[in-house]
C-alpha positions as CSV (number, residue, x, y, z in Angstrom):
1,E,-149.5,52.1,32.2
2,P,-153.0,52.2,31.5
3,M,-155.2,54.9,31.8
4,K,-157.8,54.8,34.2
5,I,-161.7,55.0,33.3
6,V,-163.4,57.2,35.8
7,S,-167.0,57.9,35.8
8,P,-168.0,61.5,35.0
9,V,-168.6,63.6,38.3
10,G,-171.8,63.1,39.6
11,K,-173.0,59.7,37.7
12,E,-171.9,57.2,40.6
13,C,-172.6,53.4,39.4
14,R,-175.8,52.4,40.7
15,P,-176.4,48.9,42.7
16,Q,-177.5,46.0,40.9
17,L,-180.4,45.7,43.4
18,D,-181.3,47.8,46.4
19,C,-180.5,45.7,49.1
20,S,-180.9,48.6,51.8
21,G,-182.7,47.1,55.1
22,K,-182.1,43.3,53.9
23,T,-179.6,40.8,55.2
24,D,-176.9,39.6,53.0
25,A,-178.8,36.5,52.8
26,E,-182.0,37.8,51.7
27,C,-180.3,40.4,49.3
28,A,-178.6,37.4,47.8
29,V,-182.3,35.6,47.2
30,A,-183.5,38.9,45.6
31,L,-180.4,39.0,43.4
32,Y,-181.4,35.0,42.6
33,H,-184.8,36.3,41.4
34,A,-184.1,39.2,39.6
35,S,-181.8,36.8,37.7
36,E,-184.4,34.8,36.7
37,K,-186.7,37.7,34.6
38,F,-183.3,38.4,32.8
39,I,-183.1,34.5,31.7
40,S,-186.7,34.4,30.6
41,E,-186.1,37.4,28.5
42,G,-183.0,36.2,27.4
43,Q,-184.9,33.0,25.8
44,S,-187.8,35.0,24.6
45,L,-185.0,37.1,22.7
46,A,-183.2,33.8,21.9
47,D,-186.4,32.1,20.4
48,K,-186.7,35.4,17.9
49,E,-183.6,35.2,16.6
50,L,-181.8,38.2,18.3
51,Y,-178.9,36.6,19.3
52,L,-176.8,39.5,20.8
53,S,-179.5,41.1,22.7
54,A,-180.0,37.6,24.3
55,R,-176.5,37.3,24.9
56,V,-176.4,40.2,26.9
57,E,-179.7,39.6,28.8
58,F,-177.8,36.1,29.9
59,M,-174.7,38.1,30.9
60,Q,-176.9,40.6,32.9
61,A,-178.4,37.5,34.6
62,M,-174.9,36.4,35.2
63,T,-174.0,39.3,36.6
64,R,-176.8,39.1,39.3
65,L,-175.7,35.5,40.2
66,V,-172.3,36.4,40.5
67,E,-173.2,38.9,43.2
68,A,-175.9,36.7,45.1
69,E,-172.6,34.4,45.3
70,I,-170.4,36.7,47.0
71,R,-173.4,38.0,49.4
72,L,-174.1,34.4,50.4
73,E,-170.6,34.0,51.1
74,R,-170.7,37.3,53.3
75,A,-173.6,36.0,55.0
76,K,-171.9,33.0,56.2
77,T,-169.7,35.2,58.3
78,T,-172.2,38.2,58.9
79,N,-175.7,36.5,59.9
80,F,-175.0,32.5,60.3
81,E,-178.4,31.6,61.1
82,D,-179.7,33.5,57.8
83,Y,-177.2,31.8,55.6
84,K,-178.4,28.1,57.7
85,I,-182.1,29.1,56.5
86,V,-180.8,29.8,52.7
87,T,-178.5,26.8,52.7
88,T,-181.7,24.4,53.7
89,L,-183.1,25.7,50.7
90,K,-179.9,24.9,48.5
91,L,-179.6,28.1,47.0
92,K,-176.0,28.0,46.7
93,S,-176.3,24.8,44.3
94,K,-179.3,26.7,42.7
95,I,-176.9,29.8,41.9
96,K,-174.3,27.9,40.9
97,E,-176.5,25.3,38.2
98,K,-178.0,28.9,37.0
99,I,-174.4,30.5,36.4
100,K,-173.6,27.4,34.4
101,F,-177.0,27.6,32.1
102,C,-176.0,31.2,31.7
103,E,-172.4,30.3,30.5
104,K,-173.6,27.7,28.4
105,K,-176.3,29.6,26.7
106,I,-174.0,32.9,26.1
107,F,-171.2,30.5,24.3
108,L,-174.1,28.9,22.3
109,L,-175.8,32.2,21.0
110,Q,-172.1,33.8,20.3
111,W,-171.8,31.1,17.6
112,K,-175.3,31.6,16.2
113,R,-175.2,35.2,15.0
């Protein structure tokens, strides 16, 4: 059986974004906007030919986008009104587009190093 990795006592993992006091739909929107910062930083690093660092930025953006997707699905059952508002803004399709974009960039940057 593989060893279990346990974080040291007192050093718990922090969330990607502080969503306390926000609904799941609001948190999904915030995570989407947070991912845009990582994407722009990744683009900047790729332009400077810092491909490994750019890949890390795109991976961080993708983790936020996947979390936003999870939060959006959870919002469907917890607060349907918020979910309806977010879907009229087509956030779900925008998240999927950005995830595909990040996946492509990560794959392309893998071969440029």
